[in-house]
N, C-alpha and C positions, 0 to 999 in steps of 0.2 A: 161332891160331884161324883156320881156313881157310874162307873163303866169298867169293864174288865179288859185288861190288855195282857199281851205276852211279850217278853223281851228276850227271846232266845237268840243266841248268836248263830253264826253260820255252821251248818253241819257238813262234814266232809262226805265224800261219796262212800256208800256202804251197801253191800249186798247187791251190787250191780245197778242200783237206782241212785239218782242224784237227789240227796235230801234237800229240804227247803232251806233257803238262806233267809233268816229273819222271818218276815211275814210274806215272803214271795210265794206265789202260787206254785203248787206242785206241778212238776212237768217230768215227762219221761223222754229219755234220749235213746237213740239207736235204731234208726229206720234201716234195717238191713236189706240187702238185695235178696230176692227170693231164692236165687241159687245158693247163696251163701248160707241162708237160714236152713236150707235142706241138708247142708253138710256139717254144720257146726252144732254140737249139742249144747243147749242152754245150760249155763252153770247155775247151781242152786242159789237161791237168794235168801238172805236173812230177812225174816219178817220185819216190816218197817217199824213196828212198835218196839221190838227188841233192839233194833239198830239205834233208834232214837234214844232209848233208855241207856244204852251202852255209852253213846257219845256224851249224853248229859252227865252220866256218872263220872266219866273221865274228866270232864270239865270241872265238876265240883271237887274232885280229888286234887286237881291241879291247883285250884284256888288262885290267890294272887301270884304275881310274878315271883319266880325263884330269886334267891339272894343274888345270883349272877346277873339277873335282869331287873334288879331293884329299881323302882321308879325314882327318877332324880329330877323330874320336872317341877313346875310351880305347884304350890299347894294353897288351898283356900284359907283365907284369913279367919273365917268364922265357920263353926261346925253347923251342920244341918241347913246350909244355904247353898243353892246351886250357883255356880259361877260359869259364865261363858268363857270358853278357852279360845284366845286369839294368839296363836303361836305360843310364846312363853309368857304371855300376859293374861291375867284373869280379870274378868269384869263381872261384878256381882249382879245377879238378876234382881228384879224388883220384887221384894217380899211384901205381900199385902194379904188382907183378909177380904175375900169377895163378899159383897153384900148380897143376901138372898131374898128374893121376893116372889110373890105369886101373881100371875096374870092369867085369869081363867084356868085353862088346863095346863098351863106352862109354869115351870119353875125357872126363874131367871137369876143368873149370877152376874153381878156387875162390878167393874173396877173403875174408879174415877180417872178421868183423863182419856183423851183420844189416842194416846200413844205411850208406850213404855220408855223410860229413860235408859233402860238396858237395851242397846241396839247392836245388831250384828249384820254384816253383809253376807254371811255364809248361808247358803240354802240348805245345808245339812249340818247345822251347828253341833258343836261338841261342848259338853259341860263336865265340870268336876264337882264332886261333893265329898266332904269329910263328914261322916255320920257319927252321931252320938245316939240320938233317939229316932231320927228319920229312917224309914225303911225304903230304900230305893225301889224295891220290887212292887211297892204299893203306889208308886207315882204314876200319874196318867198325864198325857200331853194332849191339849186341846187347842183348836184355833178359836179366836174371839172375833166378833164382829163389832165394828164401831157404829154407834147409834146415839144421837143426841149428846155428843161429846163424851160418851162413855164407851168402855169396852164391855161387851156383853156376850153371854152364851145362854141359850135357852134349851130346855128339855121338855118335850111334850109327853105327858103320861099316856094320852090316848093314841098317839101316833109315834111310838118308839122307833119305828123304822126311819122316820124323818129326822131323828135326833143326830147331832154331830157325832161323828165317830172319833174315838181316841186315835192319835197318830202313833205310828210305829217307831220305836227306838230301842237301842241295845244298851245293856248294862254290863260293864267289864270291871272286875276288881283289879286295882293297880297295886294296892298296898293295904296294910291293916286299916280297915274302915274307910278307905279311900276308893272312890268309884268314878269311872268315866261313863257318861251317858252320851249317846250319839244318835241323832235322828237317822232313821233308816228309810226315809223317803224325802223327796224334795219339798221344802216348805216354800210356798209362795210368799211374796211380799205381804206383810200383814202382822197382826198381833197374835201372840200365843202365850200359853201359861202351862206350867206343870202344877199338878195338885195331887196331894195324897188322897187316896180313896177314903171317903167318909169324912173328909175335912174341907173347909172352905179356905184354907190357907193356899196361897198361890205363889209361884215363882214366875213372874211375867217377864217377857222380852219381846222385842220387835225385830223382824227381818226386813231389811230395807234394800 
């Protein structure tokens, strides 16, 4: 399943502009009164590109939590498998291989069953994964539609603008090879799955 996503965390205010949080749209703040604008000299602003690079570099240098803030919560029982996090309890997602087929100009990926056994009531679910071979940055999150007792997602080569978009989520390192993934937008009731880019492997779940 091919689509490109970004999983940047929240950027703090820099250079007088408020940087984007996750995939939020850029916005500017500060509608000053005309008389105030005439008296106050604008302060120099750091170029947005440099600002973003600086924040990203600091985040990479920080890495996982320091020893003083070492993660002490639950840990996945299996490596390279996503687990839904419900307080201090972990629920394994449905690990499967999506069946791939062609229907005219569409590529269809299907999962058997109308619903996933891995279910969560959270509209912005949180996941944990202990990685060995899996690359969290290559994961993509997609919604699936139920049709004929199966969960499906379709991609139209001739109409790419109509294709389902990957959903936004953040990736946070917690400890060595341990990551927290969290949806950065509200997920409606329905079927969803994470999938590594270039692979038909899925980690499916249901929001109810």
